[in-house]
C-alpha positions as CSV (number, residue, x, y, z in Angstrom):
1,M,-3.2,-19.2,-12.5
2,M,-5.0,-16.3,-10.9
3,R,-4.9,-15.3,-7.2
4,G,-7.4,-13.9,-4.7
5,R,-8.6,-14.1,-1.2
6,V,-11.5,-16.1,0.1
7,Q,-14.3,-13.6,0.8
8,W,-16.4,-16.2,2.6
9,F,-17.1,-19.9,2.6
10,S,-20.1,-21.8,4.0
11,L,-19.2,-25.2,5.5
12,E,-22.9,-26.1,5.4
13,R,-23.5,-25.4,1.8
14,R,-19.9,-26.1,0.7
15,Y,-19.5,-23.0,-1.5
16,G,-18.2,-19.5,-1.3
17,F,-16.7,-16.6,-3.1
18,I,-13.2,-15.4,-3.9
19,D,-12.2,-11.7,-4.1
20,C,-10.2,-11.5,-7.3
21,E,-7.2,-9.2,-7.8
22,D,-9.2,-7.1,-10.3
23,G,-11.8,-6.3,-7.6
24,S,-14.5,-8.7,-8.8
25,S,-15.8,-11.8,-7.0
26,I,-16.0,-15.3,-8.3
27,F,-18.0,-18.3,-7.1
28,F,-16.4,-21.6,-6.2
29,H,-17.7,-25.0,-4.8
30,Q,-15.7,-27.2,-2.5
31,N,-15.7,-29.9,-5.2
32,Q,-13.5,-27.5,-7.2
33,M,-10.8,-27.5,-4.5
34,A,-7.6,-29.1,-5.9
35,E,-6.7,-32.5,-4.5
36,D,-3.1,-32.3,-3.6
37,H,-3.1,-35.5,-1.6
38,P,-2.1,-38.7,-3.4
39,S,-4.7,-40.7,-1.5
40,G,-7.4,-38.5,-3.1
41,T,-8.8,-37.4,0.2
42,P,-10.9,-34.2,0.0
43,S,-9.1,-30.9,0.5
44,P,-9.8,-29.1,3.7
45,A,-12.4,-26.3,3.6
46,P,-10.9,-22.9,3.0
47,F,-11.3,-20.1,5.6
48,K,-12.1,-16.4,5.1
49,G,-9.0,-14.5,4.2
50,D,-7.0,-17.5,2.8
51,L,-4.9,-16.6,-0.2
52,V,-5.8,-18.9,-3.0
53,S,-4.8,-19.6,-6.6
54,Y,-7.4,-20.8,-9.2
55,E,-8.3,-21.2,-12.8
56,T,-11.7,-20.2,-14.3
57,E,-14.1,-21.8,-16.7
58,I,-17.7,-21.3,-17.8
59,S,-20.1,-23.5,-16.0
60,A,-22.2,-25.7,-18.3
61,R,-25.0,-25.6,-15.8
62,S,-25.3,-21.9,-15.2
63,N,-23.4,-20.5,-18.1
64,R,-21.4,-18.3,-15.7
65,L,-17.7,-18.0,-14.9
66,H,-16.6,-19.9,-11.8
67,A,-13.3,-20.9,-10.1
68,I,-11.9,-24.4,-10.6
69,D,-8.6,-26.0,-9.3
70,V,-8.7,-23.8,-6.2
71,R,-5.6,-24.2,-4.0
72,V,-5.0,-22.5,-0.7
73,I,-1.6,-20.8,-0.9
74,S,-1.4,-19.4,2.6
75,P,-3.8,-18.7,5.5
76,P,-4.5,-15.1,6.6
77,A,-1.9,-13.4,8.8
78,S,-4.3,-13.6,11.7
79,A,-4.3,-17.4,11.8
80,S,-2.9,-18.6,15.0
81,P,-0.4,-21.5,15.2
82,K,-2.8,-23.2,17.7
83,E,-5.3,-23.6,14.8
84,T,-3.0,-25.9,12.9
85,N,-2.3,-29.6,13.4
86,R,1.2,-31.2,13.0
87,N,0.8,-31.3,9.2
88,G,0.1,-27.5,9.0
89,I,-3.6,-28.0,8.2
90,R,-5.9,-25.7,10.1
91,Q,-8.5,-27.2,12.4
92,I,-11.7,-25.9,13.8
93,A,-11.7,-25.9,17.6
94,K,-14.4,-28.1,19.1
95,G,-17.5,-26.2,20.1
96,K,-16.5,-23.2,17.9
97,L,-19.0,-24.0,15.1
98,P,-22.2,-22.1,15.3
99,W,-24.4,-25.2,14.6
100,I,-22.8,-27.3,17.4
101,A,-24.7,-26.7,20.6
102,N,-23.2,-27.3,24.0
103,E,-26.6,-28.6,25.2
104,G,-26.7,-31.7,27.3
105,R,-23.2,-31.4,28.7
106,E,-22.8,-31.4,32.4
107,G,-21.9,-28.0,33.9
108,E,-22.4,-26.1,30.7
109,G,-25.3,-23.7,30.2
110,E,-26.7,-24.3,33.6
111,S,-27.3,-21.4,36.1
């Protein structure tokens, strides 16, 4: 297994890139995240800076190398304990997503 850090990940498009130890970058899709849960529930989305382990394979579709079996090893050192739930899974605070508007809520956005 190789290791790297998540360079960026788009929740909207469900893909991102990993900065490899050798200095290169490699593509991965959220479908390639390892399912560690026995229930088969989808793995949580990775965050920028997460340390991950992964394998590589040549994509049949694009004929390019991409990451598979991606597993988050540890969050970045800057991750706050308040961002985790009781199971240690990081959560995104409500209203912190760029595509969620606070429109229509009383007392918010009014002058």
